[in-house]
C-alpha positions in Angstrom: -46.4 33.7 82.0 -45.1 30.4 83.1 -43.8 30.1 86.7 -40.2 29.8 85.4 -40.3 33.1 83.5 -42.1 35.0 86.2 -39.4 34.0 88.8 -36.5 35.2 86.6 -38.0 38.6 86.0 -36.9 40.0 89.4 -33.8 37.9 89.8 -30.4 39.5 89.9 -27.7 38.7 87.4 -25.4 37.2 90.0 -22.6 39.6 89.4 -22.3 40.5 93.1 -23.7 43.3 95.1 -23.5 47.0 94.6 -19.9 47.1 96.0 -17.5 44.8 94.3 -13.7 44.8 94.7 -13.3 46.3 91.3 -15.7 49.1 92.0 -14.0 49.8 95.3 -10.6 50.0 93.6 -12.0 52.4 91.0 -13.6 54.5 93.6 -10.4 54.7 95.6 -8.4 55.7 92.6 -10.9 58.4 91.7 -10.7 59.8 95.3 -6.9 59.7 95.2 -7.0 61.5 91.8 -9.3 64.2 93.1 -7.1 64.7 96.2 -4.0 65.0 93.9 -5.8 67.4 91.6 -7.0 69.7 94.4 -3.7 69.7 96.2 -2.1 71.2 93.0 -4.0 74.4 92.6 -1.3 76.9 91.7 -1.3 78.5 88.2 1.2 77.1 85.7 2.1 77.7 82.1 1.2 75.0 79.6 2.3 74.9 76.0 -0.4 73.5 73.6 1.6 72.9 70.4 2.1 76.6 69.6 0.1 78.8 72.1 1.2 79.0 75.7 -1.7 79.3 78.2 -1.7 79.9 81.9 -4.2 77.9 83.9 -4.5 76.3 87.3 -2.6 73.0 87.4 -5.7 71.2 88.7 -7.6 72.1 85.6 -4.9 70.8 83.3 -4.7 67.6 85.4 -8.5 67.2 85.3 -8.6 67.7 81.5 -5.9 65.2 81.0 -7.7 62.7 83.2 -11.0 63.2 81.3 -9.2 62.8 78.0 -7.6 59.6 79.2 -10.9 58.2 80.6 -12.6 58.9 77.3 -9.8 57.2 75.3 -10.0 54.2 77.6 -13.8 54.0 77.4 -13.6 54.2 73.6 -11.0 51.4 73.3 -12.9 49.2 75.8 -16.1 49.7 73.8 -14.4 48.7 70.6 -12.9 45.7 72.2 -16.3 44.2 72.9 
């Protein structure tokens, strides 16, 4: 290996450290979402098109959040 290539092997990409402002905001939003979910633990009736189910509200909120995150990840991946 030439000196130039051996130096760049261990170099960082220059995108900042492990904690960037964007990562801090995402972490804060995730913590707030978890607090919101676990504060709403009572059972509730939810209508899924035709059937009506009773489940804890936190489970419905968590499922909705996961579905939203998956949709967002899918569209961001397609955008690239």
